[in-house]
C-alpha positions in Angstrom: 19.9 17.9 -21.3 21.9 17.3 -18.1 23.8 14.2 -17.0 24.7 12.4 -13.7 26.9 14.4 -11.3 30.6 13.6 -11.2 32.5 13.6 -7.9 31.0 15.0 -4.7 27.6 16.4 -4.2 27.2 20.2 -3.9 23.9 20.0 -1.9 21.6 20.9 -4.7 19.3 18.3 -6.3 17.4 18.1 -9.4 14.3 16.8 -7.5 13.3 16.5 -3.8 10.6 13.9 -3.3 8.7 14.4 0.0 7.3 11.2 1.5 8.7 7.8 1.8 5.5 5.7 1.2 5.1 3.4 -1.8 4.3 6.2 -4.2 7.3 8.3 -3.0 9.6 5.3 -3.4 8.3 4.5 -6.8 8.6 8.2 -8.0 12.2 8.4 -6.6 13.1 5.3 -8.6 11.5 6.4 -11.8 13.1 9.9 -11.7 16.5 8.4 -10.8 16.4 5.9 -13.7 15.6 8.9 -16.0 18.9 10.5 -14.9 17.7 13.1 -12.3 19.6 13.6 -9.1 17.0 12.8 -6.4 16.6 13.1 -2.7 13.8 11.5 -0.8 12.7 13.1 2.5 10.8 11.1 5.0 9.6 12.4 8.4 9.7 9.1 10.2 12.7 7.0 11.1 11.9 4.5 8.3 10.0 4.4 5.1 6.5 3.0 4.8 5.6 4.4 8.2 2.4 6.0 7.1 -0.5 4.7 4.8 1.8 2.3 3.0 2.4 0.1 6.1 -1.1 -1.3 6.3 -3.0 -2.5 3.2 -4.5 -5.6 1.6 -1.4 -6.4 -0.5 -3.4 -7.0 -3.7 -2.1 -6.5 -7.2 -5.1 -4.9 -9.0 -5.9 -5.0 -12.7 -8.1 -1.9 -12.7 -11.2 -3.9 -13.7 -13.4 -1.9 -11.4 -11.8 1.5 -11.6 -13.8 4.4 -13.1 -13.3 4.2 -16.9 -11.1 6.9 -18.2 -10.0 8.0 -14.8 -6.4 8.9 -13.8 -6.6 6.0 -11.3 -7.4 3.5 -14.0 -4.5 4.6 -16.2 -2.1 4.4 -13.4 -3.3 1.1 -12.1 -3.0 -0.4 -15.5 0.5 1.0 -16.1 1.5 0.0 -12.5 0.3 -3.6 -12.9 2.1 -4.0 -16.3 5.4 -2.6 -14.9 5.3 -4.7 -11.7 4.9 -7.8 -13.9 7.7 -6.7 -16.1 10.3 -5.9 -13.3 9.4 -8.2 -10.5 11.8 -11.0 -11.3 14.8 -8.6 -11.7 14.1 -7.0 -8.4 13.3 -10.3 -6.6 9.7 -9.4 -5.9 7.3 -12.4 -5.4 3.9 -13.0 -6.9 1.2 -15.4 -5.6 -1.1 -16.1 -8.6 -4.5 -16.5 -7.0 -6.9 -14.8 -9.3 -10.0 -13.1 -7.7 -13.7 -13.5 -7.6 -16.3 -10.9 -6.9 -19.0 -12.9 -5.1 -22.7 -12.0 -4.7 -24.5 -13.1 -1.5 -27.8 -11.3 -2.0 -30.1 -10.9 -4.9 -29.3 -7.2 -5.0 -25.6 -8.0 -5.3 -26.3 -10.6 -8.0 -28.2 -8.0 -10.0 -25.1 -5.9 -10.2 -22.7 -8.5 -11.5 -23.3 -8.0 -15.2 -22.4 -4.3 -14.7 -19.1 -5.3 -13.1 -18.4 -7.4 -16.1 -19.3 -4.7 -18.6 -17.1 -2.1 -16.7 -14.2 -4.6 -16.7 -14.5 -5.0 -20.5 -14.7 -1.3 -20.9 -11.5 -1.0 -19.0 -9.7 -3.4 -21.2 -9.8 -6.5 -19.0 -11.4 -8.9 -21.5 -11.0 -12.2 -19.5 -13.4 -11.1 -16.8 -16.7 -13.1 -16.9 -19.8 -14.1 -15.0 -19.8 -17.3 -12.9 -22.8 -19.3 -11.7 -23.0 -20.2 -8.1 -21.9 -23.8 -9.0 -18.9 -22.4 -10.8 -17.9 -20.3 -7.9 -18.1 -23.3 -5.6 -16.1 -25.4 -8.0 -13.3 -22.8 -7.8 -13.6 -22.4 -4.1 -15.4 -25.3 -2.5 -15.0 -24.0 1.1 -17.1 -21.0 0.4 -20.6 -20.7 2.0 -23.3 -22.5 0.1 -25.3 -19.2 0.2 -23.4 -17.9 -2.7 -25.6 -16.7 -5.6 -23.0 -16.1 -8.4 -19.9 -14.3 -9.0 -17.4 -12.7 -11.5 -13.9 -14.1 -12.1 -10.9 -11.8 -12.5 -8.1 -14.1 -13.4 -5.3 -11.6 -13.3 -5.7 -10.2 -9.8 -3.0 -11.6 -7.5 -1.3 -11.2 -4.1 2.0 -9.6 -3.6 4.4 -8.6 -0.8 3.2 -5.1 0.2 6.5 -4.1 1.8 9.3 -5.6 -0.3 7.9 -3.8 -3.4 8.5 -0.2 -2.2 11.7 -1.3 -0.5 12.9 -2.5 -3.9 11.8 0.6 -5.7 13.8 2.8 -3.3 16.7 0.4 -3.1 17.1 0.6 -6.9 16.9 4.4 -6.7 19.7 4.5 -4.0 21.8 2.0 -5.9 21.7 4.3 -8.9 22.6 7.5 -7.0 19.6 8.7 -5.2 19.8 10.1 -1.6 17.4 9.2 1.3 17.0 11.1 4.5 14.7 9.8 7.2 13.7 11.8 10.3 13.5 14.8 8.0 10.1 16.5 8.1 9.8 19.6 5.9 8.9 22.4 8.2 9.0 25.3 5.7 9.5 26.0 2.1 10.5 28.8 -0.2 10.7 29.0 -4.0 12.9 31.9 -5.5 11.7 31.4 -9.1 14.6 29.0 -9.9 14.9 26.5 -7.0 13.2 25.4 -3.8 14.7 25.6 -0.3 13.1 23.1 2.0 13.7 23.6 5.7 14.2 20.6 7.9 15.6 20.1 11.5 19.0 18.9 10.1 19.4 21.8 7.8 17.9 23.1 4.4 17.6 21.0 1.3 17.9 22.8 -2.1 16.3 21.3 -5.2 15.3 22.6 -8.7 11.9 20.8 -8.4 9.7 19.2 -5.8 7.3 16.3 -5.9 5.1 15.9 -2.9 4.0 12.4 -2.2 3.1 13.1 1.4 0.2 10.7 1.8 -1.8 11.3 4.9 -0.3 14.7 5.2 -0.6 15.6 1.5 -2.9 18.5 1.9 -0.8 20.1 4.6 2.4 19.7 2.6 1.0 21.1 -0.6 -0.5 24.0 1.4 3.0 24.6 2.8 4.4 24.6 -0.8 1.6 26.5 -2.6 -0.1 28.5 0.1 -3.3 26.4 -0.3 -4.5 22.9 -0.9 -7.0 22.0 -3.6 -8.2 19.0 -1.5 -8.5 17.9 2.1 -7.2 14.6 3.5 -9.9 12.7 5.4 -8.1 9.7 7.0 -10.2 6.5 6.3 -9.2 3.6 8.8 -9.3 0.0 7.7 -9.0 -2.8 10.3 -7.8 -6.2 9.5 -7.7 -9.7 11.0 -4.9 -12.2 10.1 -5.7 -15.8 10.5 -3.2 -18.4 11.3 -1.3 -20.2 8.5 -3.4 -23.3 9.0 -6.4 -21.3 7.5 -4.6 -21.2 4.1 -5.9 -24.7 3.1 -9.5 -23.3 3.1 -8.9 -20.5 0.5 -7.0 -20.3 -2.8 -8.6 -17.2 -4.4 -9.1 -13.5 -3.5 -12.8 -13.2 -2.6 -14.0 -9.7 -3.2 -17.4 -8.2 -2.3 -19.7 -6.5 -4.7 -18.5 -2.9 -4.1 -20.5 0.2 -3.1 -20.0 3.8 -4.1 -18.1 4.5 -0.8 -15.9 1.4 -0.4 -14.6 -1.7 -2.1 -15.8 -3.6 1.0 -14.4 -6.4 3.1 -12.1 -8.9 1.3 -11.1 -12.4 2.3 -7.8 -13.3 0.7 -4.7 -15.5 1.1 -1.5 -13.5 1.9 1.8 -14.0 0.4 3.1 -14.9 3.8 0.9 -18.1 4.1 -2.0 -16.6 6.2 -5.6 -15.6 5.4 -6.6 -12.0 5.7 -10.0 -10.4 6.2 -10.6 -6.6 5.9 -10.6 -3.8 5.6 -13.3 -1.7 7.3 -13.9 1.9 6.2 -14.0 4.2 9.2 -13.6 8.0 9.1 -11.3 9.6 11.7 -9.4 12.7 12.3 -6.1 11.3 13.6 -3.6 11.0 10.8 -0.9 9.1 12.8 -2.5 6.3 14.8 -4.7 3.6 13.4 -6.1 1.6 16.3 -8.0 -1.7 16.4 -11.0 -2.4 18.7 -12.5 -5.6 19.8 -16.1 -5.3 18.5 -14.9 -4.5 15.0 -12.3 -7.3 15.0 -15.1 -9.7 16.2 -17.3 -8.4 13.3 -14.5 -9.1 10.8 -14.0 -12.6 12.2 -17.7 -13.3 12.0 -17.9 -12.0 8.4 -14.9 -14.2 7.3 -16.7 -17.2 8.8 -19.9 -16.3 7.0 -18.0 -16.4 3.7 -15.7 -19.3 4.5 -17.4 -21.3 7.3 -14.2 -23.2 8.1 -12.5 -20.1 9.3 -14.8 -20.0 12.3 -12.5 -22.5 14.0 -9.2 -20.9 13.0 -7.1 -18.9 15.4 -6.0 -15.4 14.8 -2.4 -14.7 14.5 -2.5 -10.8 14.4 -4.7 -7.8 13.9 -3.7 -4.5 12.4 -5.2 -1.2 11.0 -4.1 1.1 8.3 -5.1 4.6 7.2 -6.0 5.6 3.6 -5.5 9.2 2.5 -9.0 9.7 1.2 -10.2 13.1 0.0 -13.6 14.6 -1.1 -12.7 13.5 -4.6 -13.0 9.9 -6.0 -10.1 10.1 -8.3 -6.4 10.6 -7.5 -5.4 14.2 -7.0 -2.2 14.7 -9.1 -1.4 18.2 -10.3 1.5 20.0 -11.8 2.5 23.7 -11.2 5.2 24.4 -13.9 5.8 28.0 -12.8 6.7 26.7 -9.4 8.5 23.5 -10.6 6.1 21.5 -8.4 4.2 18.3 -8.7 1.6 17.3 -6.1 0.5 13.6 -5.7 -2.4 13.4 -3.4 -5.5 11.4 -2.6 -3.9 8.0 -3.5 -6.2 5.5 -1.8 -6.6 1.7 -1.7 -5.1 1.0 -5.2 -1.8 2.9 -4.5 0.3 -0.3 -4.0 -0.5 -1.4 -7.6 -0.6 2.1 -9.1 2.7 3.4 -7.7 4.7 2.5 -10.6 2.1 3.9 -13.0 1.9 7.1 -10.9 5.7 7.4 -11.2 5.6 7.2 -14.9 2.9 9.9 -14.9 4.9 12.0 -12.6 8.0 11.7 -14.9 6.0 12.9 -17.9 4.8 15.9 -15.9 8.3 16.7 -14.7 9.8 16.5 -18.1 7.1 19.0 -19.4 8.9 21.8 -17.4 12.3 20.4 -16.6 13.3 18.7 -19.8 15.2 15.5 -19.8 18.4 14.2 -18.2 20.9 11.6 -19.3 19.7 8.3 -18.0 22.2 5.7 -16.7 23.3 3.4 -19.5 23.4 0.3 -17.3 21.3 0.8 -14.2 21.9 -1.4 -11.1 19.1 -3.9 -10.3 19.3 -4.9 -6.6 17.2 -7.8 -5.4 15.3 -7.8 -2.1 15.2 -10.9 0.1 12.3 -13.2 -0.4 9.6 -13.4 2.4 6.9 -15.2 0.4 5.7 -18.4 2.0 5.5 -20.3 -1.3 9.1 -19.6 -2.5 12.5 -20.7 -1.1 13.4 -18.8 2.1 16.7 -18.2 3.8 16.1 -20.7 6.6 16.0 -23.5 4.1 19.6 -23.1 3.0 22.2 -25.5 4.6 24.2 -22.5 5.8 21.1 -20.6 7.2 22.6 -20.4 10.8 20.6 -19.2 13.8 16.8 -18.9 13.5 15.8 -15.9 15.6 12.0 -15.8 15.0 10.7 -19.4 14.9 7.1 -18.4 14.1 8.1 -16.8 10.8 11.4 -18.7 10.4 13.6 -15.5 10.3 17.3 -16.1 10.4 20.0 -14.0 12.1 21.4 -13.4 8.6 18.2 -11.8 7.5 18.1 -9.6 10.6 21.7 -8.4 10.0 21.0 -7.8 6.3 18.0 -5.7 7.1 20.1 -3.6 9.5 23.2 -3.2 7.4 22.6 -4.4 3.8 23.2 -5.5 1.1 19.9 -3.9 0.2 21.0 -0.2 0.4 18.0 1.1 2.6 18.5 -0.4 6.1 15.8 -0.6 8.7 15.5 2.6 10.8 13.1 1.5 13.5 11.4 -1.6 14.8 8.5 -1.4 12.4 10.9 -1.2 9.4 12.8 -4.3 10.8 9.6 -6.2 11.0 8.5 -5.3 7.5 11.8 -6.3 6.0 12.1 -9.7 7.8 8.7 -10.6 9.3 10.3 -11.0 12.7 7.8 -10.7 15.6 4.8 -11.0 13.2 4.0 -14.6 13.7 1.9 -16.5 16.2 3.6 -15.2 19.3 3.9 -11.6 18.1 7.4 -11.5 19.4 6.9 -12.9 22.8 9.7 -15.5 22.3 12.1 -13.7 20.0 12.0 -10.1 21.2 14.7 -10.5 23.8 17.1 -11.9 21.2 16.1 -9.2 18.8 16.8 -6.6 21.5 20.4 -8.0 21.7 21.0 -8.0 18.0 19.5 -4.5 17.4 20.8 -2.6 20.4 22.0 0.8 19.4 21.1 0.2 15.8 17.5 1.5 15.6 15.8 4.7 16.3 14.4 3.4 19.6 15.9 0.7 21.6 13.9 -2.5 21.3 14.2 -3.3 25.0 12.4 -0.1 25.8 9.9 -0.3 22.9 8.6 -3.7 24.0 8.8 -3.2 27.7 5.4 -4.4 29.2 4.2 -5.9 25.9 1.6 -8.5 26.5 2.3 -12.1 25.4 1.0 -13.4 22.1 -1.5 -11.9 19.6 -3.2 -10.0 22.5 -0.4 -7.5 22.1 -2.5 -6.1 19.3 -5.6 -6.1 21.5 -8.5 -3.6 21.8 -7.8 0.0 21.4 -4.1 -0.5 20.9 -2.0 0.3 17.9 -2.0 -2.9 15.9 0.8 -5.2 14.9 1.3 -5.4 11.2 0.8 -9.0 10.4 
């Protein structure tokens, strides 16, 4: 058994985690809390710059996961831990529940199977609803509804504060984070890894790859081959204005197909209504663009489900990429002889499953590395609240200057995102947006970007005055065939 290091660092770590998405952040936290000396390496200027930056922000129960699958076990464990630790880390929860809603006779015929699978998965409070019961719960839904299934424990969370909190706790308890650190080569000498990066090599006794959209390439770099291939699957989303929230209180899920969970209409924790995602295969692993015909289809589909949304303006659009593979289940493997764990193929349930995946990774790690001495009294930092239904910084008497009036973001929140007290500051504009919601409201930064450029000058990877030069006014900034805003 080994314990925490005393004094300075000698440049060798117990574990190097490759990838700063939600799974990498959760893994870094879990290993650090178990006493390992951890370094997290992220190729971008900030965390959450890949698949984790664009998702539906749902806390899943695992009711529809394949029974007995690794995904099911990780989702269940992740859900339980999120509920256990969210208050201590300051993570919000919007208790909405969910309904799987059938609109055709074919979909209605599959509802009983959904209930049976949920019960098999241990979610006993899932049950059938008649059309009348669905409309009682959500009176603004289309009268075309034929029936549904209620999933009371599915809820909405903040998709960005959660991984930020996980990594912040890791750092507060001794972990190291290096951004702008792509791994370009790797060598294992039978005892430790040497990972080559532009700023110099990183030595670690073990490696956990959580490389998301580049998972197959990174594991091939480490092993010489990859047991799977990443097939980026794009999902486009439309975010309706906050005024739309009065028309919907519950997550409305479609009856899923073998290929996709389908298009969801849901409240967001930021006070909006969201519709999406699509499921589009593409080759590009870095850019997820939106296009006008697809966005129009999503708006039309939302209006079919909730007719009142037909008259609601759109605040933002965005797209995300999911690291799909040729396999349906997660691709998590351990290679004890090389002191390597690969975490790949984490798709749409990754936000919920991340904490469960991290627990699974810890058990795999301990199978070949043994145990460390865990900190006796770990630090529990709290992330600032961004949830619309809970008290915000702007409401305090000492709130000071409001920089972003659409999302009511204060200067104090901007400064905190850039310098602390949360120990993982924003590295680029996207990171600042995700930590504060500045520039993510109705005007999409048209009014606040100049002030933000002043406040952030010289403090981000790219100067905001350059990054926003020529930006169109309002939500059209996320217009057709452009990289989307993350609303």
